[in-house]
N, C-alpha and C positions, 0 to 999 in steps of 0.2 A: 501578536504576527506568526505565523508558521512558520518555523525555520525547516532544514533538512533534518532528516531521520533523530541526529541526536537529540533535538530536544523534544520528540515523543516519547522518548523510551522510557516514560514512566506514564503512559496510556494505551489504553489498546487502540487501534487503529480504526474500531467503528467509534471512536469517543468525537474524533475530530470532525468539526465542519466542515463542509464544503461549499463554497459558495460559487455555482456557474458561471454568475457571471460577470464573477472578476477572470473564470477559465473562460468564459466566450471571450472576454475582450484583449485576453492574451494569447487566445487561438487564433483572433481575427487576424494579428499583428505579428505571428509567426515566432514568436518568440523563444529562442533558444534556453532561456533559463525554466526552471523547474516552477510552475504558476502557482504551486502548494504553497511557496514563497511568499507570496501577494496575500494569502488569504487570513484575512483579520477573522479570530474566534470570537471579537467581539461585537461582529457586525450582524450578528443577530437578533431578534428581541427577544431576550430570556427575563422571561415572567412578566412580560409586559401587554402581553396580549393573552387572553386562553386558548390555551394549547387544543383543545377540540374543535374551537371555534375557527383556527388558522389554518387546520386539518382538513376541516368540510368547507374552507374556502377553498384550499388547495385542489379538494378532489373536483370539484367545481371547474378549476382552472386547467385542470387535465384534460377536459372535455373540451375545450377549447379551441383557439388559434397557437401556431406557433408558439408567438409572443407570449399569449398566457400561460400555455406548458411549462414552457420553462421556469416563470414567474410560479406556479404548481410545485416544480422539481426542486424549486430553491428551498422551498416548505421542506420538501421529504426530505430533503440533503440533511434538515436539521431532526425534523422529529420522525417519530417510527409511527405507523397505522395501517394495520394490517388490510384495512380497506383499499388500502390504494393499489395493492397489490395488482388486480386486474388492470387496472389504468398505465401502470408502471412497465409490464410487459412489451406489451404493443412497442413502445418508444422504442424499444433495442431497436428496432426496423425502420427507423426517421432513418431519411437522405442526410438530412442535415448532422454535421458530425459535434455540434454543439448539444444537441438535443438527445444523442444516442450518450455522447458524455455524459451529460445531466443526468440520464436514465441510470446510468453504470453507477454513478455515484449516489443516486437516492436509492438502489438494490444493495447498493452498500452499507446505507443506514439502516434500510429495510430489509434484511435478507429473507428471501424467497426461493425456497426449494425447488419450485417449478422454474427459477433461472439460471440455474447453476451450468447447463448446459449451451443455453444461448450464451452465457457469460464468458465461458469456456472458449465458446466459437469465436467471441470478439476478441480474446487474446489472440487467439490461432489465426487469424484471418482477416481483423479491421484494418483499413489501410491507412489509418490514421493513429499517427502515435499517441497522441492524447487520451483516445478511445482505449487503444488496447492500455496503457498507463494506467488509468480511471479504473480498468476491469484489473488490473493488476493489485493495486489497492482495495477492490471490492472483494474482490475473491478470500481474501485474509480473515473475511466475516461469515465465511460458510464452513460450516463443521460437517464436510465431506470429501472422501475420499479421492475422487477424482479429480480434484480442484489439484494435486500435489504435483502431478507430472507435468502439465502444462504451467505451473509456476517456475518450475526445474528449467523447463525447455526455455522458458521466458528470459530469465537468469544467464541462461549459456547463452541464446542467439540475440535477444532484441537490442532494441538500443537503449544508450545509456540510462534517460527517462524512467523506460520501461524494467528494465535492469534493477535500478532502485528500489523500485515499491517492489517486484517481486523478491528481491533480497530481505524486505520485510517482511511480506506474506510469509513465507517460508519460515518464519519463526512461530509466526502463529498457525498454522496448518501442521508444521513439526512436531511441535507440542500436543497434538493431539494423539501421540502414540509415540512409546520408543522406535516402533518400527517406521513410523513417516518423520521423527527426528532423524535418522541415523540417514536417509535417503538425503533428505533435505542438506544436512551436513557434508554430504559427500560433495554435491554440487557446491555449498557454499565456499568449505575449504580449497577443491579448483579456482573460484573467482578469486576470492581472497589473494592468490595467488599470481592471476593471469590476467584479469582485469585492470584495463588501460584507463578506470576512471576512478581518484580517488576515494570520491564519496560513495560508489558502488562498494567498496573492499571497506571503507568502513562500517558501511553496512551488514557487510558480510561479517565483520566481529562481533557486531552486537547480538545479530539475531544468533550465531554460534556460542554468543554468551547466552541466552537465554533457552539455548536446550541443550547448553554444556553435561547438566545432571541427569538428561536422558541418554546420553551418549555411550559406546562401548568405549575399553580402556585405550584401545587404539586410538579413537578419532581423538580423546580428551588429550592423550599426548602428543597428537598432532596438531592440536590446535596451542596448545602451550608451546611447542617447539614454533609454530608459524609467526605467534605473538611475539615468543622473545627475539624472533630474527626482525620484526619488523621494528618493536621498539629499540632495536639496538643498530640496525644497518638501515633503514627502508628511508628512500629519498622524500618521502611526501610527510611533513609536520604534521597534518592533521591524523595521517593514518597511524604512525609511530604515537599519537598521542590516544589514539583511540586501544593501538594493542595494550599502550601502559594500561591506561585503564581498565580493559578488563582483564588483563594480570593482577593488579591491584582487587579486582573484585573476588578474585579467585585465589587472592592470600598469596600471592607471588609476584610482589613487588620486588625481590631479590635478584629475578632473573632478570633485570636490563638494568643495577643499581652496579 
């Protein structure tokens, strides 16, 4: 099972299997927990069927009914096939949030340059938090400068589930350049200090660790100081442990002993 961010630190966001059926079920009952916790990486048929055949069938399903389209999207949440691009893009405008969300995840697995502007629009304006959260995840897989500021804004202002994935995605987009890393780190440091959700703060530490080598000396020192304070005095055990792990990874275990 995929747990919160801590268990995905060694893999790209693009390598996470997304199951729209699970997400749809959880969306329907309006659960307040993170649906990605319920996704089973082993739920897909790895190697049991010919990938090309599965993609061929999925392309046909994307032209069918709503239920068929969602089944087709399920396949493209696992496999990459550029032939799906023209069929996936229109599904971002579907009235059903489950279908929009599934299309967003499929376009995270299958990054399409023509989808960037629409995905940014969904992150900024869609009224469904699950769709916005899916978009925050998917945008990590787009090597495009235009996604940086929308992700920073989402980390500042959106609900906790969207902030969670925006903070992770900023590690991916920030790593594109030192300038991106610096801009992302500024908001990650602010959120680390003020966010009221421990898991978001932990994610901010993880992302800042990923960006650390690209930051200027002032930001590096600020991050180390913040981690030392958290490791010694924070009231949230999970955040304290994340800070200690970060300090250990930077060879600074003595800062909290």
